C-alpha positions in Angstrom: 141.9 143.9 84.2 143.6 140.2 85.1 145.2 141.8 88.2 141.6 143.3 89.3 140.0 140.2 88.7 142.9 138.6 90.8 142.9 141.0 93.6 138.9 140.3 94.1 139.4 136.5 94.0 141.9 137.0 96.7 139.9 139.4 99.0 136.9 136.7 98.6 139.0 133.9 99.8 139.9 135.9 102.6 136.4 136.8 103.7 135.4 133.4 103.6 138.5 132.4 105.5 137.6 134.8 108.3 134.0 133.6 108.1 135.1 130.0 108.7 137.5 130.3 111.3 135.1 133.1 113.2 131.8 130.6 113.0 132.5 127.5 111.0 134.2 125.4 114.0 131.9 123.2 116.0 134.6 122.9 118.7 134.8 126.7 119.5 132.8 127.7 122.7 132.6 131.5 123.9 131.7 130.7 127.4 128.4 130.8 129.4 127.0 134.4 129.2 127.7 135.8 132.6 124.2 137.2 133.5 122.3 134.1 132.0 124.8 131.6 134.2 124.1 133.9 137.9 120.4 133.7 136.7 120.6 130.0 136.8 122.5 129.7 140.1 119.2 131.9 141.3 116.9 129.9 140.0 118.6 126.6 141.8 119.0 128.4 144.8 115.0 129.1 145.6 114.6 125.3 145.0 115.0 122.2 147.1 116.6 119.9 145.3 116.8 116.7 147.2 118.0 114.2 144.5 121.0 116.6 143.3 119.5 116.4 140.1 121.6 120.1 139.6 124.8 119.2 141.1 126.3 120.0 138.3 125.5 123.5 138.1 128.4 124.3 141.0 131.0 122.9 138.7 133.7 125.4 137.1 133.6 129.0 136.0 131.0 130.5 133.1 132.6 128.8 130.6 131.5 125.4 132.4 127.6 126.6 132.0 127.2 124.5 128.5 128.0 121.4 130.6 125.4 121.5 133.3 122.6 119.1 133.3 119.7 120.3 131.7 121.2 123.5 129.9 121.6 123.8 126.3 123.5 126.9 125.1 124.4 128.2 121.7 127.9 127.4 120.9 128.7 130.7 119.2 127.0 133.4 121.3 127.0 131.3 124.7 123.0 132.3 125.3 120.9 129.9 126.9 118.8 128.4 124.6 116.6 125.4 126.3 115.9 124.2 130.0 115.2 120.8 130.4 114.4 120.4 134.2 111.1 118.0 133.6 111.5 115.3 136.5 112.8 112.1 135.1 109.9 110.2 137.0 107.1 112.3 135.8 105.1 109.2 134.3 105.0 107.9 137.4 102.3 110.3 138.9 99.7 109.1 136.4 100.4 105.5 136.6 97.9 103.6 138.7 99.9 100.5 138.4 103.0 102.3 140.0 104.1 101.1 143.8 104.3 103.5 146.6 108.0 103.2 146.6 107.7 104.3 142.7 105.5 107.4 143.9 108.1 108.2 146.8 110.9 107.9 144.5 109.1 110.5 142.4 108.7 112.5 145.2 112.6 112.7 146.2 113.1 113.6 142.3 111.2 116.7 142.3 112.2 120.1 142.5 110.5 121.8 145.3 110.3 126.0 145.7 109.0 129.0 143.9 110.4 129.7 140.2 113.0 132.5 140.8 112.1 135.9 138.4 115.9 135.4 137.4 114.9 133.4 134.9 113.4 136.8 133.1 117.3 137.2 132.3 117.5 134.5 130.2 116.1 136.5 126.6 117.1 133.6 124.1 115.3 130.9 125.9 113.6 129.1 123.1 112.6 125.8 125.1 111.3 125.7 129.0 110.4 122.3 130.5 109.3 122.2 134.4 106.8 119.8 134.3 106.6 117.4 137.1 108.0 119.3 139.8 106.1 121.2 142.8 106.2 125.1 142.9 104.1 125.2 146.0 100.5 126.0 144.4 102.2 129.8 143.1 100.5 131.3 140.3 102.1 131.3 136.8 104.7 134.1 137.3 104.6 137.3 134.8 108.0 136.6 134.4 107.2 134.6 131.1 105.7 137.3 129.5 109.5 138.8 128.8 110.6 135.3 127.4 109.6 136.5 123.8 111.3 133.5 122.0 109.8 130.8 123.6 108.4 128.1 121.2 108.0 125.6 123.7 106.5 125.8 127.4 105.9 122.7 129.6 104.5 123.2 133.4 102.5 120.3 133.4 102.4 119.3 137.0 104.1 121.9 138.2 102.3 122.3 141.4 100.8 125.5 140.0 97.5 127.3 141.1 95.6 130.2 140.8 94.3 132.4 137.3 96.5 132.2 134.0 98.1 135.4 133.8 96.5 137.6 130.4 100.3 138.2 129.7 100.8 134.6 128.7 99.6 135.7 125.3 102.2 137.7 124.6 104.5 134.7 123.5 103.5 135.1 120.0 106.3 132.7 118.8 104.9 129.7 121.0 104.3 126.2 119.5 103.7 124.1 122.6 101.9 125.2 125.5 101.3 122.6 128.0 99.4 123.5 131.3 97.7 120.4 132.4 97.2 118.6 135.9 97.6 121.9 137.8 95.0 123.5 139.9 94.3 126.8 137.6 90.9 127.9 137.5 89.0 131.0 136.6 87.8 131.6 132.8 90.1 130.4 130.1 92.0 133.7 129.0 90.9 135.7 125.4 94.7 136.7 125.5 95.4 133.1 123.9 94.1 133.9 121.0 97.5 135.8 120.5 99.5 132.6 120.2 99.1 132.7 116.5 102.0 130.2 116.3 100.6 127.9 118.7 100.3 123.8 117.6 99.7 122.5 120.9 97.3 123.4 123.7 97.1 121.1 126.6 95.0 122.8 129.5 93.5 119.6 130.8 92.9 118.7 134.5 92.9 122.0 135.9 89.5 123.8 137.8 88.3 126.1 135.1 84.5 126.7 135.4 83.9 129.2 133.1 82.1 128.3 129.6 84.5 127.6 126.5 84.9 130.5 124.3 83.5 131.0 120.9 85.9 129.6 119.1 85.1 130.6 115.6 84.4 134.5 115.8 86.1 137.5 117.9 87.0 135.6 121.1 89.6 133.2 122.0 91.3 130.9 119.6 90.3 133.5 116.3 93.7 133.4 114.9 94.7 129.7 115.8 94.7 128.5 112.5 97.8 126.1 113.0 96.7 124.8 115.8 96.4 120.6 115.9 95.7 119.6 119.5 93.3 120.9 121.7 93.1 119.1 124.9 90.5 120.5 127.7 89.5 117.7 129.9 88.7 117.1 132.9 87.8 120.5 134.1 84.4 122.6 135.1 83.5 123.7 131.8 80.0 124.7 131.3 77.4 126.6 129.2 76.9 125.3 125.3 79.0 123.5 123.0 81.9 126.3 121.3 82.0 126.6 117.6 85.0 125.5 115.9 84.5 126.3 112.5 88.0 128.1 112.3 90.5 125.9 113.7 90.7 123.8 109.9 94.2 122.2 110.9 92.7 120.4 114.1 93.1 116.8 114.4 92.8 116.4 118.0 90.0 117.5 120.2 89.3 116.6 123.9 86.2 118.3 125.8 85.3 115.0 128.0 84.6 114.8 131.7 83.1 118.5 131.7 79.9 120.1 132.1 79.1 120.9 128.6 75.4 120.9 127.2 73.5 121.7 124.5 73.2 119.8 120.6 76.6 119.0 119.3 77.1 122.2 116.3 77.2 121.5 112.9 80.5 123.5 112.6 82.2 120.3 114.0 82.0 119.0 110.7 83.9 121.4 109.1 86.9 120.2 110.9 88.3 117.7 107.8 91.3 116.9 109.6 89.7 116.0 112.7 91.2 112.3 113.8 90.5 111.8 117.3 87.2 113.8 119.1 86.4 113.4 123.0 83.2 114.2 124.2 82.3 111.9 126.6 81.0 112.5 130.2 79.3 115.8 129.6 75.6 116.7 129.4 75.1 117.0 125.5 71.4 116.7 124.6 68.7 117.6 122.2 66.2 115.9 119.8 67.2 113.6 117.1 67.2 115.9 114.0 64.7 114.2 111.5 66.3 114.8 108.6 69.5 112.5 109.9 67.7 109.3 110.3 68.6 107.9 113.9 72.1 109.6 114.8 71.5 112.5 117.1 74.3 114.6 115.8 74.7 116.7 112.4 75.0 115.0 109.2 77.8 117.2 108.4 79.9 114.7 111.0 79.6 112.2 108.1 82.3 114.4 106.4 85.1 113.6 108.7 86.7 111.3 106.3 90.2 111.2 108.8 88.0 110.5 112.2 89.7 107.2 113.5 88.0 107.7 117.2 85.0 109.2 118.6 83.8 109.1 121.8 80.3 110.6 122.8 79.6 108.4 125.7 78.0 109.1 129.2 76.1 112.2 127.8 72.1 112.6 127.2 72.2 112.0 123.6 69.3 109.9 122.5 68.8 107.5 119.5 71.5 105.2 117.7 74.5 105.5 115.6 74.5 104.6 112.1 77.7 104.6 109.7 79.1 108.1 109.2 79.7 108.9 105.4 80.2 104.8 104.5 76.9 103.9 104.1 76.9 105.3 100.6 79.9 103.9 99.7 78.8 100.6 100.1 75.5 100.9 98.5 77.1 102.4 95.4 79.4 99.4 95.3 76.7 96.8 95.5 75.0 98.6 92.9 78.0 98.8 91.0 78.3 94.9 91.1 74.9 94.0 90.4 75.0 96.3 87.5 78.2 94.7 86.0 76.8 91.6 86.0 73.5 92.4 84.6 75.6 94.0 82.1 77.5 91.0 81.2 74.6 88.9 80.9 73.0 91.3 78.3 76.1 91.5 76.2 75.5 87.4 76.0 72.0 87.8 75.3 73.0 90.5 72.1 75.7 87.9 71.3 73.5 84.9 70.7 70.8 86.9 69.0 73.3 88.7 66.4 74.8 85.4 65.8 71.4 83.7 65.2 70.4 86.6 63.2 73.5 86.4 61.1 73.7 82.2 60.4 69.8 82.6 59.3 70.3 85.3 57.1 73.5 83.3 55.4 71.3 80.5 54.9 68.8 82.0 53.3 71.3 83.4 50.8 72.9 79.8 50.2 70.1 78.0 49.1 69.6 80.0 46.0 73.2 79.7 44.7 74.5 77.6 41.8 75.9 74.1 42.7 79.1 75.4 41.1 79.7 78.0 43.6 79.9 75.4 46.4 83.0 74.0 45.0 85.0 76.8 46.1 86.9 76.6 49.3 86.4 80.2 50.3 82.5 79.7 50.3 82.4 76.9 52.7 79.2 77.6 54.5 80.7 76.1 57.8 84.0 78.4 57.8 82.0 81.7 57.2 79.3 80.9 59.6 82.0 80.5 62.1 84.2 83.1 61.4 81.2 85.6 61.5 80.1 84.4 64.5 83.6 85.3 66.2 83.5 88.4 64.6 80.1 89.4 66.2 81.3 88.2 69.5 84.2 90.3 69.3 82.0 93.2 68.6 79.6 92.6 71.3 80.3 89.9 73.2 82.6 89.3 76.4 85.4 91.7 74.7 82.8 94.5 75.3 81.2 93.5 78.6 85.2 93.3 80.1 85.7 96.7 78.5 82.6 98.3 79.7 83.4 96.6 83.2 86.5 97.7 83.8 85.7 101.3 82.6 83.0 101.1 85.5 85.3 99.6 88.2 88.2 102.1 87.6 85.6 105.0 87.7 83.7 103.6 90.7 87.2 102.8 92.2 88.2 106.6 91.7 85.1 107.9 93.3 85.5 105.6 96.3 89.4 107.0 96.8 88.7 110.4 96.0 85.6 110.3 98.7 87.8 108.7 101.4 91.0 110.5 100.7 91.1 112.6 97.8 94.8 114.1 98.4 96.0 110.8 98.5 94.3 109.3 95.5 95.1 112.1 93.8 99.2 111.7 94.3 98.5 108.1 93.3 96.8 108.9 90.3 99.5 111.9 88.9 102.0 108.7 89.4 100.3 106.2 87.5 101.5 107.8 84.1 105.3 108.1 85.6 104.8 104.7 86.3 104.2 103.7 83.0 106.5 106.0 81.3 109.4 104.1 83.8 108.2 100.5 82.5 108.4 101.2 79.2 111.5 102.5 79.3 112.9 99.9 81.3 111.3 97.3 78.8 112.9 99.4 75.8 116.4 98.8 77.5 115.9 95.2 78.2 114.8 94.9 74.2 
């Protein structure tokens, strides 16, 4: 039996040693996959690189592919995983304070040409950033639909144009999509609803001239439950405001500088995580709801407790703003302070009344006592009256008023905290007993 156990243990050590020698060494590199290396070189051949950003791509053999600027490879398989070809001066284009020399430097650092279809051979590519270059107003190549492992795709400021291909919806693993600052036009493809892993969508500053699809029903964005950021600003989107009831994770929504009309829907109030909302420079209109005072947007918007920025400027909304959800809290706090003050005064009045009544009853009894009864120290009227008054005060006076005041303060604080941020309030409430136990243990250890 011992021999069998020893043999099994020895075999296990061999397996572990073999695995470690094969995969555990971070310094072992198997070399770049030849087909992927050739695909990168064909991509370089179709672009004009005046600033020599891709000069390193001609150095060495296939094993040196991982040393190329902007290329990230898997050390164990040699497959290309990431391409970082963003223009290093891309921020200059959108910076109004940049000088003419800066803009010329930005243009020189561009990769100019077309996107070679050879990139389709990068089957394991997960990250692709071609932003800030100039691809001469070509449409998005269909090759991207074959890169099924893509998580990140940034083609912003890329000089692209035309209609977005429906095949882009086949990238089911895509989490980040930025096509902003291009010349795309036509409708937003409904196939984007198939990007069920998407977190970030930026289609801003294009020429989309359709209506915004209905986001809560069977069309676009139906399955985008993880979507956090949506930027469709600076287009020509028109028609009515979309319904957004299904995008529960949405934190940033920008539909500004479009041609949207109609009232703002009540479904906007269902986006409880919404933090930034930009709807400026549209044609939103509609009568002021009589059920919501002077605010020309739905009352459910008051439930957006995380909202930090709300921009509704340059629309056709009429009326004036009132507070969104905090008025009730402030009113309740004020009423609570008044109530606690009145309660304290009432307790003092009750204490005075009971103390006077106790003294009056004591004096009525004392006058009928024998003279010898007063010779005993414990029958001193002054001591008894003082002790009784203190006892009455402890029952209905300052102590009880303070107890009621503290309880009311705690309850009011919990109500306001849970209304403002219920999850954080619950976390703090759960931690209070742990803090008390920790303090008690520390006190006992010191004692």
